[in-house]
C-alpha positions in Angstrom: 72.8 14.4 -12.6 74.0 11.2 -14.5 72.0 10.1 -17.5 69.6 6.6 -17.5 70.6 3.8 -19.5 67.5 2.6 -21.6 67.7 -0.4 -19.4 66.8 1.6 -16.3 64.3 3.5 -18.1 63.2 0.3 -19.5 62.9 -1.0 -15.4 61.0 2.0 -14.7 58.3 1.5 -17.2 57.9 -2.2 -16.1 57.6 -1.4 -12.3 55.2 1.9 -13.4 53.1 -1.0 -15.6 53.0 -3.2 -12.9 51.6 -0.7 -10.6 49.0 0.4 -12.6 48.0 -3.2 -13.1 48.0 -3.7 -9.5 46.1 -0.5 -9.1 43.5 -1.4 -11.2 42.7 -5.2 -9.5 42.0 -3.2 -6.5 39.9 -1.1 -7.7 38.1 -4.3 -9.4 38.3 -6.5 -6.8 36.6 -3.6 -4.4 33.8 -3.1 -7.0 33.0 -6.3 -7.5 33.1 -6.5 -3.3 30.8 -3.7 -2.9 27.7 -5.4 -6.2 25.8 -8.4 -6.1 24.0 -9.6 -8.8 19.7 -9.7 -8.5 17.7 -11.8 -11.0 14.5 -10.0 -11.1 11.2 -11.1 -12.3 11.8 -10.9 -16.2 14.6 -13.5 -15.8 17.3 -10.6 -16.3 20.1 -10.3 -14.2 21.3 -7.4 -12.7 24.4 -6.2 -10.8 23.5 -4.4 -8.0 26.0 -1.5 -6.0 26.1 -1.7 -2.8 25.3 0.6 -0.5 22.1 2.0 -2.5 21.1 5.1 -1.0 18.7 6.8 -3.9 15.8 4.7 -5.8 14.4 6.3 -9.0 10.6 4.7 -9.0 9.5 4.0 -12.5 6.4 3.6 -11.9 3.7 4.8 -9.4 3.6 1.2 -7.9 7.1 0.8 -7.8 6.6 4.8 -5.8 4.7 3.0 -3.4 6.7 0.2 -2.5 9.6 2.4 -2.2 7.9 4.9 0.2 6.1 2.1 2.3 9.9 0.8 2.9 12.3 3.2 2.7 10.7 6.9 2.2 14.4 8.4 3.0 15.6 6.7 0.1 13.1 8.1 -2.9 15.1 10.2 -5.6 12.3 11.7 -6.9 8.7 11.3 -7.0 6.4 11.0 -9.9 3.0 13.2 -10.9 1.8 16.1 -9.5 4.2 18.1 -7.3 4.9 16.6 -3.8 5.9 18.4 -0.5 8.1 17.6 1.8 11.9 15.8 1.6 14.3 13.6 3.5 16.6 15.6 6.6 14.7 19.4 5.2 15.7 18.7 1.7 12.7 18.8 -1.2 12.5 15.8 -3.3 12.1 16.5 -7.0 9.5 15.7 -9.5 9.8 13.3 -12.2 10.6 15.5 -15.7 8.9 11.7 -17.6 5.4 10.3 -17.1 4.1 7.0 -18.3 3.7 6.3 -21.6 7.2 8.0 -22.4 10.2 6.2 -24.3 13.2 4.7 -22.3 15.1 8.3 -23.9 12.9 10.8 -21.5 13.6 8.3 -18.6 17.0 8.0 -19.1 17.3 12.2 -19.5 15.7 12.1 -16.0 18.2 9.6 -14.1 20.9 11.4 -15.3 19.8 14.1 -13.5 18.8 12.3 -10.4 21.9 10.2 -10.1 20.1 7.0 -8.7 21.7 4.2 -7.3 18.8 1.8 -8.7 15.9 2.1 -10.7 13.0 -0.3 -9.6 9.6 -0.6 -11.9 6.6 -2.8 -10.1 3.8 -4.1 -11.9 2.7 -6.4 -14.2 5.7 -8.1 -15.8 5.3 -8.3 -19.9 8.4 -8.6 -22.5 8.0 -5.1 -23.7 8.5 -3.8 -20.1 11.9 -5.6 -20.0 13.0 -4.4 -23.1 11.9 -0.8 -22.2 14.6 -1.2 -18.9 17.7 -2.9 -20.8 17.5 0.2 -22.9 17.5 2.8 -20.1 20.1 0.8 -18.0 21.8 0.7 -21.6 21.7 4.6 -22.0 22.3 5.2 -18.3 24.1 2.6 -16.3 22.3 2.4 -13.7 20.8 -1.0 -12.4 17.1 -1.2 -13.5 15.0 -3.8 -11.8 11.3 -5.4 -12.7 9.4 -6.5 -9.6 6.3 -8.3 -9.9 3.5 -7.2 -7.0 1.1 -9.3 -7.6 -1.2 -10.4 -4.8 0.4 -13.5 -4.3 3.8 -11.8 -4.6 3.6 -8.9 -2.2 4.9 -11.1 0.6 8.0 -12.3 -0.7 8.4 -8.5 -2.6 8.6 -6.6 0.5 10.7 -9.0 2.0 13.1 -9.0 -0.9 13.2 -5.7 -1.8 14.0 -4.7 2.1 16.5 -6.9 2.2 18.3 -5.4 -1.2 17.8 -1.8 0.1 19.3 -2.6 3.4 22.6 -4.0 1.9 25.0 -4.6 3.1 24.3 -3.9 7.0 21.0 -6.2 7.2 19.7 -4.5 10.4 16.6 -2.7 10.5 15.3 -2.2 7.2 15.4 -5.9 6.7 13.3 -7.2 9.8 10.8 -4.4 8.5 10.4 -5.9 5.4 10.1 -9.3 6.9 7.4 -7.7 9.8 5.2 -6.3 6.4 5.7 -9.6 4.7 4.4 -11.7 7.9 1.3 -8.6 7.9 0.7 -9.3 4.5 1.0 -13.1 4.2 -1.9 -12.9 6.8 -4.5 -10.9 5.5 -4.2 -12.4 2.1 -4.6 -15.9 3.7 -7.0 -15.4 6.4 -9.2 -14.2 3.2 -8.4 -16.2 0.7 -10.4 -18.9 2.4 -13.9 -17.3 1.3 -13.4 -18.5 -2.3 -13.5 -21.7 -0.3 -16.3 -22.0 1.3 -18.6 -20.1 -1.3 -20.1 -21.6 -4.1 -20.1 -19.7 -7.0 -24.0 -18.6 -7.3 -23.4 -17.3 -3.9 -20.6 -14.6 -4.3 -22.1 -11.0 -4.9 -21.8 -10.0 -8.7 -20.0 -6.6 -8.9 -18.9 -3.8 -11.1 -15.8 -1.4 -10.0 -16.2 1.4 -12.6 -13.0 3.5 -13.4 -12.5 6.9 -14.6 -15.0 10.0 -14.0 -17.9 8.7 -15.7 -17.1 5.6 -14.4 -17.0 3.6 -18.0 -13.9 1.7 -17.9 -13.9 -1.9 -16.6 -10.7 -3.7 -14.6 -11.5 -7.4 -16.0 -10.9 -10.2 -13.8 -6.7 -11.1 -13.7 -6.5 -7.1 -14.2 -4.3 -5.5 -12.1 -6.6 -3.2 -11.4 -9.0 -5.7 -10.7 -7.3 -7.9 -8.9 -8.6 -7.1 -5.4 -12.2 -8.0 -6.3 -10.9 -11.2 -7.1 -9.1 -11.8 -4.0 -12.0 -10.9 -2.1 -14.1 -13.1 -3.4 -16.6 -11.5 -5.4 -17.7 -12.5 -9.3 -16.5 -9.4 -11.5 -19.5 -9.1 -14.1 -17.1 -7.7 -17.0 -15.4 -11.1 -16.9 -17.8 -11.7 -19.5 -15.6 -9.4 -22.3 -12.2 -11.0 -21.4 -9.8 -11.2 -18.9 -6.4 -9.6 -17.8 -6.7 -5.8 -18.9 -9.0 -2.4 -19.0 -11.8 -1.8 -21.2 -14.0 0.7 -22.0 -18.2 0.0 -21.7 -21.5 1.6 -22.1 -24.5 2.3 -20.0 -26.6 0.1 -21.9 -23.9 -3.1 -21.0 -24.0 -1.8 -17.1 -27.9 -2.3 -17.0 -27.1 -5.3 -19.2 -24.9 -6.8 -16.7 -26.9 -5.5 -13.7 -24.9 -5.8 -10.9 -25.4 -6.3 -6.9 -22.8 -4.4 -5.9 -21.2 -1.2 -7.6 -17.7 0.5 -6.6 -16.9 3.3 -7.8 -13.2 4.5 -8.2 -14.3 8.4 -8.6 -16.3 10.4 -6.6 -18.1 12.4 -10.0 -19.4 8.3 -11.0 -20.2 7.9 -7.1 -22.3 10.9 -6.6 -23.5 10.4 -10.0 -24.9 6.8 -9.4 -27.0 8.1 -6.2 -28.3 11.7 -7.8 -29.0 11.0 -11.3 -32.2 9.3 -12.2 -30.3 7.6 -15.4 -29.2 4.9 -13.4 -31.8 4.3 -10.7 -32.8 0.8 -12.9 -29.7 -0.7 -11.9 -30.0 -3.4 -9.0 -26.9 -1.3 -7.1 -28.5 1.5 -7.0 -32.2 0.6 -6.2 -30.9 -1.0 -2.8 -28.4 1.3 -1.9 -25.2 -0.4 -2.4 -23.0 1.8 -4.1 -19.7 2.5 -2.7 -16.9 4.6 -3.2 -13.4 3.4 -2.9 -11.0 5.4 -0.4 -8.2 6.9 -2.0 -6.0 8.3 0.0 -3.3 8.4 0.3 -3.4 5.4 -1.9 -6.1 3.5 -3.1 -7.5 0.1 -1.8 -8.9 -1.3 -5.1 -5.9 -0.1 -7.0 -4.5 3.2 -8.0 -1.9 2.0 -8.2 -2.2 -1.4 -8.3 0.5 -2.0 -5.3 1.0 -3.0 -1.5 -1.4 -0.4 -0.6 -4.2 -3.0 -2.1 -4.0 -4.8 1.4 -6.0 -2.5 3.2 -8.8 -3.0 0.8 -9.2 -7.0 1.5 -10.9 -6.0 5.0 -13.2 -3.5 3.6 -14.4 -5.8 0.0 -15.1 -8.4 2.7 -16.5 -6.8 4.8 -19.2 -5.1 1.9 -19.3 -8.9 -0.4 -20.4 -10.9 3.2 -21.8 -8.7 6.1 -23.2 -12.0 7.5 -20.0 -13.6 8.1 -17.4 -12.6 11.4 -15.3 -9.6 10.1 -12.8 -7.8 11.5 -13.1 -4.6 12.9 -12.0 -2.2 9.9 -11.5 0.7 12.3 -8.9 -1.2 14.1 -7.7 -2.8 10.1 -6.8 0.7 9.1 -5.6 2.1 12.4 -3.1 -0.6 12.5 -2.3 -0.7 8.3 -2.0 3.1 7.8 0.4 3.1 11.1 2.4 -0.2 9.8 2.8 0.7 6.4 2.6 4.6 6.1 3.8 5.3 9.5 0.9 7.4 9.6 -1.2 7.7 13.2 -4.8 8.5 12.1 -7.1 10.3 13.9 -10.5 8.4 14.9 -12.5 11.4 13.2 -10.2 10.5 10.1 -10.7 7.1 9.8 -14.7 8.1 10.2 -14.3 10.2 7.1 -12.6 8.1 5.0 -15.1 4.8 5.6 -18.4 7.2 5.5 -16.9 8.6 2.0 -16.6 4.9 1.1 -20.2 4.8 2.1 -20.0 1.7 4.4 -19.2 1.1 8.3 -16.8 -1.2 9.7 -18.2 -4.6 11.0 -19.7 -4.6 14.4 -17.8 -7.5 15.8 -14.5 -6.7 16.0 -11.2 -9.4 15.8 -7.7 -9.3 16.0 -6.1 -8.5 12.9 -4.5 -11.3 12.6 -7.1 -13.8 13.2 -8.6 -16.3 10.7 -12.0 -15.6 10.1 -15.0 -18.6 11.1 -15.2 -21.2 9.0 -12.3 -20.9 6.9 -10.9 -24.4 7.8 -7.4 -22.9 8.4 -5.1 -23.6 11.0 -4.8 -20.6 13.5 -1.6 -18.2 12.2 0.6 -17.2 14.6 0.3 -13.4 15.9 2.7 -10.6 14.6 5.7 -10.1 16.7 5.6 -8.9 20.0 1.6 -9.1 19.5 0.2 -10.8 23.1 -2.6 -12.6 22.8 -5.6 -10.3 24.3 -6.9 -12.1 27.8 -10.3 -12.0 28.5 -11.6 -9.4 30.8 -14.0 -11.0 33.5 -15.0 -7.9 34.8 -16.7 -6.9 31.4 -19.7 -9.0 30.1 -19.9 -10.1 26.5 -21.0 -7.1 24.1 -24.9 -7.7 23.1 -25.3 -10.0 19.9 -28.7 -8.9 19.4 -28.5 -4.9 19.3 -23.9 -4.7 18.9 -23.0 -1.1 18.7 -20.6 0.0 15.1 -16.9 1.4 16.0 -18.0 3.9 14.0 -21.4 5.0 15.3 -21.5 8.1 17.4 -21.3 8.2 20.9 -24.5 8.4 22.7 -24.9 11.4 25.2 -26.6 8.8 27.4 -27.0 5.0 27.8 -29.2 3.4 25.6 -30.1 -0.2 25.3 -28.2 -0.6 21.7 -25.0 0.7 23.9 -22.0 -1.8 25.2 -22.9 -3.0 28.2 -20.2 -1.3 31.2 -19.8 -2.8 34.6 -21.7 0.0 36.3 -25.5 -0.1 35.8 -27.7 2.8 34.7 -30.4 3.7 37.2 -33.6 5.1 36.8 -33.7 8.8 37.4 -30.0 9.1 37.5 -28.6 11.6 34.4 -25.3 10.0 32.7 -22.8 12.3 31.2 -22.5 12.5 27.7 -19.2 11.0 26.9 -16.4 13.0 25.4 -15.6 13.1 21.6 -13.1 11.2 20.5 -12.7 12.3 16.6 -9.7 14.3 17.3 -8.2 11.4 19.6 -5.2 9.4 17.7 -6.8 5.9 16.9 -6.0 2.7 19.1 -4.2 -0.2 17.7 -5.7 -3.7 18.3 -3.7 -5.0 21.1 -0.7 -2.6 20.4 0.7 -5.1 17.8 2.6 -2.7 15.5 5.8 -4.9 15.3 8.4 -1.5 15.1 7.0 0.7 18.1 6.3 3.8 18.0 8.9 5.0 20.0 11.4 3.4 18.3 10.8 4.5 14.8 13.5 7.4 15.3 15.6 5.2 16.7 15.8 3.1 13.5 15.8 5.7 11.4 12.7 5.5 10.3 11.1 9.0 9.2 9.2 9.9 12.6 5.6 9.8 12.9 3.6 13.6 12.8 2.3 14.9 16.0 -1.4 15.9 14.2 -3.0 16.0 10.9 -0.6 12.7 8.9 -0.5 14.3 6.2 -0.1 18.0 6.8 3.5 18.8 8.1 4.8 15.9 9.1 8.1 15.0 8.7 9.9 13.2 6.3 8.7 12.0 3.1 5.0 12.3 2.8 2.6 9.7 0.9 2.9 10.7 -3.0 -1.2 10.3 -3.2 -2.9 11.4 -6.6 -6.5 12.3 -6.5 -6.0 14.8 -3.5 -7.1 14.3 -0.1 -10.0 12.4 1.9 -12.0 14.0 4.0 -10.6 15.6 7.3 -7.2 14.6 5.8 -5.0 18.0 5.5 -3.9 18.5 1.9 0.0 18.5 1.2 1.2 21.4 -0.4 2.5 22.2 -3.6 6.4 21.4 -4.0 8.6 23.4 -6.5 10.3 22.2 -9.1 
């Protein structure tokens, strides 16, 4: 075998170096094609990979956001153990908790191998610095999202598009539909602030924690739903933008017209303990418990889950105005955002525990309220306007029937009119119970049809209890179940 000359060996090294450079360039260019620059709410420029298949939520608010948009992409859930999983696999439980340092979150990220970390909530320099540290420790992109009420529609569209890239298909379309719903909900109810002078708005206290003595100040994420619904937060005298502890004497000094309890313990104490009977809200029976399953309607966490709270609080604060049918609004919201098909009994249980029934005058969800002075908003996609039924006379305006009232066993003067008049001496059979029946969507106006969820790659809907044995990722609620909802099972670490 002839020996190679030094020139031949040098030429071989040159070709090897050239080939190595070519491969490096190809890998670099390929990586650049699969990445996109994203500017988050803190102004940080973050390179996002494509596609994004595993997302690690960095807060309960981000957890709700990802669950609403793409539950199959959740890498892990925070808080107590959650049941369920994607395609039969259990979802891990995060080993870090809010308040821990960046090293703890980085260790969790290394274990889960997410493609992206998302934190949603109030954007501050401290949270931006925290995100930078975690990103440097792990190399995983970490973005901050401002999900205040004004930003919810844009966030739903934007995060859906990010998680959908590069396909830009069903998930992007879902984000558009949810963003449109959020815009209509916010715009339809914002007009109350314009038509109600400050002295006519109710004075409200929102009591957090088991004793109810933590106040959410105006402008804080936890109190923003109260602000958006047009009430006066009595805790505003203490400042803005954060939570603060108070004393019972301070609550008596405020003497609010309405008290909303975050926890049932405070709600029960207000109703049963003689100590609180001097409060106007207690005397007038205007004490309510905020629904909290699977997520809170006011905060807990302060994310996109608060949209349904606007409809509920609107009925509490302004019962004399025309309102949406809260039963139908709840049915639609849970179906559209959580892919949960509630039964009538489950909705009744949630609304009864809130201490209020829905308004007796049903209105389409997307239709603005009377007197807001706003142009009518276009209906949601695939939502034809309801055609009047000439065979059915309008309901009586003197004694309307609440949508959540028990069905009477025989016709009464307050029942909705029918085309067949009740004859004297004729026994009318009792109406069958509808508690176990699935609630009816108003006009079947869900943008994503029920029959198409599986075809779109979304988690299929449960056939019975939404929080029971439903496939896919279940809602990661924090404080347990509402009456009538099945309890989620335990998930081992």
